[in-house]
C-alpha positions as CSV (number, residue, x, y, z in Angstrom):
1,M,41.1,7.7,30.6
2,K,41.5,4.1,31.8
3,D,41.9,1.3,29.3
4,V,40.1,-1.4,31.2
5,R,36.5,-1.1,32.3
6,N,33.8,-3.6,33.4
7,F,31.4,-3.5,30.4
8,F,28.3,-5.8,30.2
9,G,29.4,-7.9,33.1
10,S,33.0,-8.7,31.9
11,S,36.3,-6.9,31.9
12,V,37.2,-5.2,28.5
13,D,40.6,-3.9,27.8
14,I,40.6,-1.3,25.0
15,N,44.3,-2.5,24.2
16,D,42.9,-5.9,23.1
17,Y,41.7,-4.2,19.8
18,K,44.0,-4.4,16.9
19,K,44.5,-1.6,14.4
20,P,42.6,-2.7,11.2
21,E,44.9,-3.9,8.4
22,N,42.7,-2.5,5.8
23,K,41.1,0.9,5.5
24,I,37.5,0.9,7.0
25,D,35.1,3.0,4.8
26,N,36.6,6.4,3.9
27,G,37.9,7.3,7.2
28,T,41.5,7.3,8.6
29,F,42.1,5.5,11.7
30,V,43.1,7.4,14.8
31,R,42.9,5.2,18.0
32,Y,40.7,3.0,20.1
33,G,39.3,4.4,23.2
34,W,36.3,4.5,25.6
35,Y,33.3,6.8,24.3
36,D,31.4,8.6,26.8
37,I,27.7,7.9,26.2
38,T,26.1,9.8,29.1
39,R,25.2,12.6,26.8
40,F,22.5,10.2,25.5
41,K,21.4,9.1,29.0
42,G,17.5,9.1,29.2
43,N,17.3,9.7,25.4
44,E,18.3,6.5,23.6
45,F,16.5,7.7,20.5
46,H,18.5,11.1,20.4
47,K,18.6,12.5,16.8
48,D,22.4,11.8,16.9
49,L,21.6,8.0,17.2
50,N,19.2,7.9,14.2
51,N,20.1,5.9,11.2
52,V,18.4,8.3,8.8
53,G,19.3,7.4,5.3
54,V,21.2,4.2,6.3
55,R,18.3,1.9,7.5
56,K,14.8,1.6,6.0
57,R,13.4,1.2,9.3
58,L,15.3,3.1,12.4
59,D,16.7,0.8,15.0
60,I,13.6,1.5,17.1
61,D,11.9,-1.2,15.1
62,R,15.0,-3.6,14.6
63,G,14.8,-6.0,17.6
64,L,16.9,-4.1,20.1
65,E,15.9,-6.7,22.8
66,T,17.0,-9.7,20.7
67,F,20.4,-8.2,19.9
68,E,20.7,-7.0,23.6
69,T,20.1,-10.5,24.9
70,R,22.8,-11.8,22.4
71,V,25.5,-9.3,23.7
72,K,24.6,-10.1,27.3
73,N,24.9,-13.9,26.6
74,D,27.9,-13.8,24.5
75,K,29.7,-11.1,26.3
76,W,31.4,-8.1,24.4
77,K,34.0,-9.4,21.8
78,T,36.9,-7.4,20.9
79,M,37.5,-9.6,17.7
80,Y,34.7,-7.1,16.3
81,N,35.3,-3.6,15.6
82,P,33.5,-1.5,18.0
83,P,31.4,1.6,17.1
84,I,33.1,4.1,14.9
85,I,33.4,7.7,16.3
86,D,34.2,10.6,14.2
87,V,37.1,12.2,16.1
88,E,36.2,15.8,14.7
89,T,32.5,15.8,15.5
90,D,32.6,13.2,18.5
91,L,29.6,11.7,17.0
92,P,28.8,8.0,15.9
93,K,29.4,7.1,12.3
94,D,28.4,3.4,13.1
95,G,27.3,1.3,16.0
96,R,24.2,3.3,17.1
97,K,22.3,0.1,18.0
98,R,25.3,-1.0,20.2
99,I,25.2,2.4,22.0
100,R,21.5,2.1,22.7
101,I,22.0,-1.4,24.1
102,A,24.8,-0.1,26.3
103,L,22.4,2.8,27.5
104,R,19.8,0.3,28.6
105,N,22.4,-1.5,30.4
106,D,23.2,1.6,32.4
107,E,26.7,1.7,30.9
108,T,28.6,5.1,30.8
109,H,31.1,4.3,28.1
110,I,31.5,2.0,25.2
111,P,34.5,0.8,23.4
112,A,35.0,2.8,20.2
113,M,37.1,3.2,17.2
114,Y,38.1,6.8,16.5
115,Q,38.4,7.9,12.9
116,S,39.1,11.1,11.1
117,Y,37.0,12.1,8.0
118,N,37.9,14.9,5.6
119,D,34.4,15.0,4.1
120,N,31.3,15.1,6.3
121,S,28.8,15.3,3.5
122,E,25.4,13.6,3.5
123,R,26.7,11.4,0.8
124,T,29.9,10.4,2.7
125,N,27.9,9.8,6.0
126,T,25.2,7.6,4.3
127,T,27.8,5.6,2.1
128,S,29.8,5.1,5.3
129,G,26.8,3.8,7.2
130,I,25.5,1.5,4.6
131,T,29.1,0.1,3.8
132,L,29.8,-0.6,7.6
133,N,26.6,-2.5,7.8
134,L,27.4,-4.6,4.9
135,I,30.8,-5.6,6.1
136,H,30.2,-5.9,10.0
137,D,29.7,-9.3,11.3
138,I,28.3,-7.8,14.6
139,A,25.8,-5.6,12.8
140,D,22.3,-6.5,11.0
141,E,23.4,-6.7,7.6
142,A,22.2,-3.9,5.2
143,E,19.2,-5.2,3.4
144,F,17.7,-4.5,-0.1
145,D,15.3,-1.9,1.4
146,D,18.3,-0.2,3.4
147,I,20.2,0.2,0.1
148,T,17.3,1.7,-1.9
149,N,16.4,3.9,1.4
150,G,20.0,5.2,1.4
151,C,19.9,6.2,-2.3
152,A,16.5,7.9,-1.8
153,Y,17.8,9.8,1.1
154,L,20.7,11.2,-1.0
155,I,18.3,11.9,-4.0
156,G,16.2,13.9,-1.7
157,K,19.3,15.8,-0.4
158,G,20.4,16.5,-3.9
159,E,23.6,14.5,-3.4
160,L,23.0,11.8,-5.8
161,I,21.7,12.4,-9.3
162,H,18.5,10.6,-10.2
163,T,19.7,8.9,-13.5
164,K,20.3,5.3,-14.1
165,D,23.9,5.7,-15.0
166,E,24.6,7.7,-11.7
167,V,22.8,5.4,-9.5
168,T,24.4,2.5,-11.0
169,Q,28.1,3.9,-10.7
170,Y,27.2,4.8,-7.0
171,L,26.1,1.3,-6.1
172,H,29.1,-0.2,-7.9
173,N,31.9,2.2,-7.2
174,E,31.0,3.6,-3.8
175,L,29.1,0.8,-2.2
176,N,30.9,-2.1,-4.1
177,I,27.6,-3.7,-4.2
178,S,28.5,-6.5,-6.3
179,R,30.4,-8.1,-3.2
180,Y,27.2,-8.6,-1.4
181,F,24.4,-8.9,-3.9
182,A,23.6,-11.0,-6.9
183,T,23.4,-9.2,-10.2
184,R,19.7,-9.9,-10.6
185,T,19.2,-8.4,-7.0
186,I,21.1,-5.3,-8.1
187,N,19.1,-4.7,-11.1
188,D,16.0,-4.9,-9.0
189,M,17.6,-2.2,-6.7
190,I,18.2,0.1,-9.6
191,I,14.5,-0.4,-10.9
192,A,13.4,0.5,-7.4
193,I,15.5,3.4,-7.0
194,M,14.5,4.7,-10.6
195,N,10.9,4.3,-9.5
196,L,11.2,7.1,-6.8
197,D,10.1,10.6,-7.6
198,K,12.5,13.5,-8.0
199,G,12.7,14.2,-4.4
200,G,13.6,10.7,-3.5
201,M,10.2,9.8,-2.3
202,Q,8.7,6.4,-2.9
203,L,5.6,6.6,-5.1
204,M,4.1,3.5,-3.4
205,N,4.0,2.7,0.2
206,T,5.0,-1.1,0.3
207,L,3.6,-3.4,3.2
208,G,4.6,-6.8,4.3
209,R,2.0,-9.3,4.9
210,D,2.0,-8.9,8.7
211,D,1.6,-5.1,8.3
212,A,-1.0,-5.4,5.8
213,M,-3.0,-8.0,8.0
214,K,-2.7,-5.5,11.0
215,W,-4.1,-2.6,8.8
216,L,-6.9,-4.8,7.3
217,T,-8.0,-5.8,10.8
218,K,-8.5,-2.2,11.7
219,A,-10.0,-1.6,8.4
220,L,-12.6,-4.4,8.6
221,G,-13.1,-4.3,12.4
222,F,-12.1,-8.0,12.6
223,N,-9.3,-10.4,11.8
224,I,-10.1,-12.2,8.8
225,D,-8.3,-15.5,9.8
226,K,-10.6,-15.7,12.9
227,F,-13.6,-14.6,10.9
228,N,-13.0,-17.3,8.3
229,E,-12.9,-20.0,11.0
230,I,-16.5,-19.5,12.0
231,S,-18.1,-18.0,9.0
232,K,-20.5,-20.4,6.8
233,T,-21.2,-17.7,4.2
234,E,-18.0,-15.7,3.3
235,E,-14.3,-16.2,3.3
236,Y,-11.9,-13.1,3.1
237,V,-8.5,-13.7,1.4
238,L,-5.6,-11.2,1.1
239,F,-3.4,-11.6,-1.9
240,T,-0.7,-9.7,-3.8
241,P,-1.7,-9.6,-7.6
242,G,0.0,-12.0,-9.9
243,S,-1.1,-14.9,-12.2
244,V,0.1,-17.6,-9.7
245,N,-2.1,-16.0,-6.9
246,S,-5.1,-15.9,-9.5
247,Y,-4.6,-19.7,-9.8
248,R,-4.3,-20.1,-6.2
249,T,-7.4,-18.1,-5.5
250,L,-9.6,-20.0,-7.8
251,C,-8.3,-23.5,-7.0
252,K,-7.9,-23.1,-3.1
253,H,-10.8,-20.7,-2.4
254,I,-13.4,-19.9,-5.0
255,I,-14.0,-23.5,-6.1
256,P,-13.9,-25.2,-2.7
257,N,-16.0,-22.4,-1.2
258,S,-18.8,-22.7,-4.0
259,I,-19.4,-26.1,-3.0
260,T,-21.0,-24.9,0.3
261,R,-22.3,-21.8,-1.4
262,K,-19.6,-19.6,0.4
263,I,-18.7,-16.3,-1.2
264,T,-14.9,-15.6,-1.6
265,K,-14.0,-11.9,-0.9
266,I,-10.8,-10.8,-2.3
267,I,-8.6,-8.1,-1.0
268,L,-5.5,-7.0,-3.0
269,Y,-2.4,-5.3,-1.8
270,T,1.4,-4.9,-3.0
271,T,4.5,-5.8,-1.2
272,K,7.3,-4.5,-3.5
273,E,6.2,-2.6,-6.5
274,L,7.2,1.0,-6.3
275,N,5.7,2.2,-9.7
276,P,2.2,3.1,-9.3
277,K,1.3,2.5,-12.8
278,I,2.7,-0.9,-12.7
279,A,0.8,-1.6,-9.4
280,T,-2.6,-0.4,-10.8
281,D,-1.9,-2.8,-14.0
282,D,-1.0,-5.5,-11.9
283,M,-4.3,-5.1,-9.7
284,H,-6.6,-5.1,-12.8
285,L,-4.6,-8.0,-14.5
286,F,-5.3,-10.1,-11.5
287,K,-9.1,-9.7,-12.0
288,K,-8.7,-10.3,-15.7
289,I,-6.7,-13.4,-15.4
290,L,-9.2,-14.7,-12.9
291,Q,-12.4,-13.8,-14.9
292,D,-11.5,-13.8,-18.6
293,D,-8.9,-16.7,-18.6
294,L,-9.4,-19.1,-15.7
295,I,-13.1,-19.0,-15.1
296,A,-13.7,-18.6,-18.9
297,N,-11.7,-21.6,-19.5
298,I,-13.8,-23.6,-17.1
299,T,-16.9,-22.4,-18.8
300,T,-15.6,-23.6,-22.2
301,V,-14.7,-27.2,-20.8
302,V,-18.3,-27.5,-19.4
303,N,-19.8,-26.2,-22.7
304,N,-17.8,-28.6,-24.7
305,D,-17.9,-31.6,-22.5
306,I,-21.4,-31.8,-21.0
307,Q,-24.2,-32.3,-23.4
308,G,-27.3,-30.3,-22.8
309,V,-25.5,-27.9,-20.7
310,K,-24.7,-24.4,-22.2
311,L,-23.4,-21.7,-19.9
312,E,-23.5,-18.2,-21.0
313,T,-20.2,-16.8,-22.0
314,P,-18.6,-14.8,-20.6
315,F,-19.9,-16.5,-17.4
316,V,-19.8,-14.6,-14.3
317,S,-19.6,-16.3,-11.0
318,S,-21.6,-15.0,-8.0
319,Y,-19.3,-16.7,-5.7
320,W,-16.5,-14.2,-5.8
321,Q,-15.7,-10.7,-5.7
322,I,-12.9,-8.2,-5.2
323,E,-13.7,-6.5,-1.9
324,G,-11.3,-3.7,-2.6
325,C,-7.5,-3.0,-2.3
326,I,-5.4,-1.5,0.5
327,P,-4.6,2.1,-0.7
328,Q,-0.8,2.4,-1.0
329,K,-0.1,5.1,-3.6
330,V,1.6,8.2,-2.4
331,N,-0.9,10.7,-3.0
332,D,-3.7,12.7,-1.1
333,E,-6.5,10.2,-2.0
334,H,-4.7,7.0,-1.1
335,Q,-3.0,8.5,2.2
336,A,-6.5,9.8,3.5
337,L,-8.2,6.3,2.9
338,F,-5.0,4.4,4.3
339,D,-5.0,6.8,7.5
340,N,-8.8,6.2,7.9
341,Q,-8.5,2.4,7.4
342,Q,-10.6,2.3,4.2
343,L,-10.2,0.1,1.3
344,I,-10.2,1.6,-2.2
345,R,-12.3,-0.1,-4.9
346,L,-10.3,-1.8,-7.6
347,E,-12.1,0.5,-10.2
348,D,-10.8,3.6,-8.3
349,Y,-7.3,2.1,-7.8
């Protein structure tokens, strides 16, 4: 096989790669070479190119176009390690996104580092994938969710014992996680992993705000931002529970809206909480802080400060209501409501 090929519009010599000084993951370096990717032609999302257990979201959703543009503009650089191929299986251990980009560019081969692996267990493969994403400059860095997803995958496969001690040892001894994340973040990872069920499944479906807004638009039949711009009687607000957001809801929405007799309709969801009990408690605590603390305190101020005015306590304002919550628990009821774009009542959460 020839050493020099035209790749992404420039000449790449495989001999420009230098043998790594340090061991990469748990493999043994064999050689550099050109990896034939024609087997994946027409199927860039082939099962052997999936990052299952390595990425929270597969590369399908990870900005392939942006990454492709970067490679095209900057050319292919031999200063970075190329995709790693298992010499025994002839399958990628790392660099699946770069292979997809090469396929999109109608390339037939890609520079590769061939390594030998004595252990091809799920644990070894997953650990290798996460570790390589942590250390590669060319790759998207492994994120918090990628680490927890990898552990969830191993738990589900029975290759990581679901105890705090085993998880902690795995993170520190095999992923060397303290090199990449602060202690507080690592502790949060451990909590998130321990809040998985015995099969490694999340007990809550977490949503980012953008995804929550998209779901809510389908559930309500309209975009709340656009609705709020024209409505004179109601304003919809989407919040995660928490004392700060309780204050924000009152001060920035309920009070200003009440001046024009506009009702504030609140919808709650969670972005990070994986424990369904804590999520439920947080949702109800949001309402309690809003009603029993903040509005109750305003009532006390009015009663104490204005002579001749006596509000009933507990005072219940008619200018706000919790419209519902996005159903995010991993159970049949919540999943059915979520799939049908229906909010769940706070009382039923």
